[in-house]
N, C-alpha and C positions, 0 to 999 in steps of 0.2 A: 529440436526443444529451441524455440529462438533463446540471446542470451539480448537481453537488454541494458546500454552502458552509458547512452549517452544523457546529458542534465533533459531534465522535463520529459522521458519517457516515462508512461504508469503502465499501473495494475489494476484490473479490477475484479473481484471472486467476491463470493462468498464467505472464505477461509483464506487468509496468504499466513505463511510462518515465514517466518523473520530469524533470520540469524546477524550477531555482530558482535568484535570486539568491545564496543561500548556503545550503553542505550542513555544516553540524558532523560533526565526525568519526564514519566508521564501525565500531558496536563489536557485537562477540558480543553475545545475551541468550538467556538460559536459558527450554529448552521440554523438553515430557518426552521422556527417553529419551535416547540419541546424538546427537543432530540437534539443533543449535542452528541460530539464527535470525540473522541481522544484523539492525543498527536504524540507520537517520539521520532526521536531522532536519533538514527544510528548513526553510527561513525564505527571508520576502521576495519576496511573488508567485510564492510556489509552484505547481506545477499537475504532474499527473497524470492518465495514459491508458492502460487495458488496452488491450494491445496482441492479447492472445492469451486466449482464455476458459479458464477453469478448466472441467476436467474431470467434475470432482465440484459437481453440481450439488448445490443443495438449495432446497428449498418456499420460492414469497417468501410472505413477509407480506405479507397482506390486511389 
């Protein structure tokens, strides 16, 4: 399994589990249309893992 450690690295999936020592307040973030997303900031030893892969796959960059 690959571990991403650089700024700007992203995870994409249907279900992502996150753990951190501190989680800042969850707040809505604007997106297009009526569908809004929620955003949280994880701090101090934060870690995320994809539990369910996304159904919409894109081509991998080479």
